[in-house]
C-alpha positions in Angstrom: 42.9 -147.1 -93.1 43.7 -147.3 -96.8 42.2 -150.3 -98.8 45.0 -152.8 -99.4 46.1 -155.8 -101.5 45.4 -159.5 -100.7 48.8 -160.0 -99.4 48.6 -157.1 -97.1 45.1 -158.1 -95.9 46.0 -161.6 -94.9 49.2 -160.5 -93.4 47.1 -158.1 -91.2 44.9 -161.0 -90.3 47.7 -163.2 -89.3 49.2 -160.4 -87.1 46.0 -160.3 -85.1 44.5 -157.0 -86.7 40.8 -156.7 -87.6 40.0 -157.0 -91.3 36.9 -156.9 -93.5 36.1 -159.0 -96.6 33.0 -160.1 -98.7 31.1 -163.3 -98.1 28.0 -165.0 -99.6 25.7 -163.3 -97.2 27.0 -159.8 -96.1 30.4 -158.5 -95.7 32.3 -159.6 -92.6 34.5 -158.1 -89.9 37.0 -160.7 -88.9 40.0 -161.2 -86.6 42.2 -164.1 -85.4 40.2 -166.2 -82.9 42.5 -165.4 -80.0 41.9 -161.6 -80.6 38.0 -161.8 -80.6 37.7 -159.1 -78.0 38.9 -156.7 -80.7 35.7 -157.2 -82.7 33.5 -156.5 -79.7 35.3 -153.3 -79.1 35.4 -152.3 -82.8 31.6 -153.0 -83.2 30.6 -151.8 -79.8 28.8 -155.1 -79.6 27.2 -156.6 -76.6 28.8 -159.7 -75.2 25.6 -161.5 -75.3 25.9 -161.7 -79.1 28.5 -164.3 -80.0 31.0 -164.3 -82.9 31.2 -167.2 -85.3 34.3 -168.9 -86.7 34.7 -169.1 -90.5 37.1 -171.3 -92.2 38.0 -172.3 -95.9 36.9 -175.8 -95.3 35.1 -178.0 -92.8 38.5 -179.7 -91.9 39.8 -176.4 -90.8 36.9 -175.9 -88.3 36.4 -179.4 -86.8 39.3 -178.8 -84.4 37.3 -176.0 -82.7 34.5 -178.4 -81.8 34.1 -181.7 -79.8 31.7 -184.5 -79.9 31.4 -188.2 -80.2 32.2 -190.0 -83.4 28.5 -190.5 -84.0 27.7 -186.8 -83.6 30.6 -185.7 -85.7 29.3 -188.0 -88.5 25.9 -186.3 -88.3 27.6 -182.8 -88.2 29.8 -183.8 -91.3 26.7 -185.1 -93.2 25.0 -181.7 -92.8 28.0 -179.8 -93.7 28.5 -182.0 -96.9 25.0 -181.1 -98.0 25.2 -177.3 -97.3 28.9 -176.2 -97.2 30.2 -174.0 -98.6 27.0 -172.1 -98.0 24.8 -169.9 -95.7 24.5 -172.3 -92.8 26.0 -171.8 -89.4 26.4 -174.8 -87.2 26.4 -174.2 -83.4 28.3 -177.1 -81.7 30.0 -177.9 -78.4 33.3 -176.0 -78.5 36.7 -177.6 -77.9 39.2 -176.3 -75.6 40.9 -174.7 -78.8 38.0 -172.2 -79.0 38.8 -169.0 -77.0 36.0 -168.2 -74.5 35.8 -164.6 -75.9 34.1 -166.0 -79.1 31.0 -166.6 -77.1 31.5 -164.9 -73.6 28.2 -165.8 -72.1 28.1 -169.4 -73.2 31.7 -170.3 -73.9 30.7 -174.0 -74.2 29.4 -173.6 -77.8 30.6 -172.1 -81.0 29.2 -171.3 -84.3 31.1 -172.4 -87.5 30.6 -171.7 -91.1 32.2 -172.2 -94.5 31.1 -169.3 -96.7 30.0 -169.9 -100.4 32.4 -167.3 -101.6 35.6 -168.1 -103.4 37.3 -164.8 -102.5 36.3 -165.3 -98.9 37.6 -169.0 -98.7 40.8 -167.8 -100.4 41.3 -165.2 -97.7 40.5 -167.7 -95.1 42.8 -170.3 -96.5 45.7 -167.9 -96.3 44.8 -166.2 -93.1 43.5 -169.2 -91.2 40.2 -169.6 -89.4 38.8 -166.2 -88.3 36.3 -165.1 -85.7 33.7 -163.1 -87.8 30.5 -161.0 -87.6 28.7 -158.6 -89.9 30.4 -155.4 -90.8 28.3 -152.8 -88.9 28.0 -151.0 -85.6 25.9 -153.0 -83.2 22.2 -152.3 -83.9 22.8 -150.8 -87.3 22.1 -152.4 -90.7 25.0 -154.3 -92.3 27.3 -152.3 -94.5 27.5 -153.6 -98.1 30.6 -152.0 -99.7 34.3 -151.9 -98.8 34.2 -148.0 -99.1 31.5 -147.9 -96.4 33.2 -150.3 -94.2 36.5 -148.3 -94.5 34.7 -145.0 -93.6 33.0 -146.4 -90.7 35.9 -148.5 -89.2 39.1 -146.5 -89.7 41.1 -149.2 -87.7 40.0 -152.1 -89.8 42.1 -153.2 -92.8 39.9 -153.4 -95.9 40.7 -155.1 -99.2 41.1 -152.9 -102.4 37.7 -152.9 -104.0 39.3 -152.8 -107.5 41.3 -156.0 -106.7 38.3 -157.7 -105.3 36.2 -156.9 -108.3 38.8 -158.3 -110.7 39.2 -161.4 -108.5 35.7 -162.3 -107.6 34.3 -165.3 -109.4 31.4 -165.4 -111.8 28.1 -164.6 -110.0 29.9 -163.4 -106.9 29.5 -159.8 -105.6 31.1 -157.7 -103.0 27.8 -157.1 -101.3 26.6 -160.7 -101.0 23.2 -161.8 -101.1 22.1 -159.6 -98.1 20.3 -162.6 -96.5 21.6 -163.9 -93.2 22.8 -167.5 -92.7 20.5 -170.0 -91.3 21.7 -170.9 -87.7 21.1 -174.3 -86.3 22.3 -175.8 -82.9 23.0 -179.3 -82.1 20.8 -180.5 -79.1 22.1 -183.9 -78.6 20.0 -186.0 -81.0 19.2 -183.5 -83.7 19.2 -179.8 -84.6 17.2 -176.8 -83.5 16.8 -173.9 -85.8 17.9 -170.7 -84.0 17.5 -168.5 -87.0 15.9 -169.2 -90.4 18.0 -167.7 -93.1 19.0 -168.6 -96.8 19.0 -172.4 -96.2 16.0 -174.6 -95.1 17.2 -177.4 -92.8 14.7 -180.3 -92.4 
């Protein structure tokens, strides 16, 4: 599929098509949450590996999770310290979260706000998206839009020249290459499921 403009990329996402875009870690494949099954098919991804939801802000993501006021206050406190950033919070999911996001454990969902101005701009326009790294399952993440376009001909990919002109100072299309840290809420605190770029104490 040809690489497209910002307007065409976000229109494709809103229409339920799979898209790709840069983030602060590695480029992402993404789709509307209710179309999550598309990503599993495109990536040939095992259903025991859940997708995560990315949003432009924490406020966009909180409707997809549920918890007491006390728990939400603790989640918000951690988000305030590390978002935007390479930290994924795994939390109890609300009924707004499609089961296909996490097929084997539909009671929880990972959420993140990326530390990438271009990613947040896309998410602000397209809405919250179900995401995963841009690669075939079991292969290394692809790091350029050209490589993603070649590997995934059905995925809508942004024009690399437009991205380069639009990225903020210090941002790159490839991202840091480091995975996000993943922590899960276990009732009274956090369990680290994957140690990545951010240390959570």
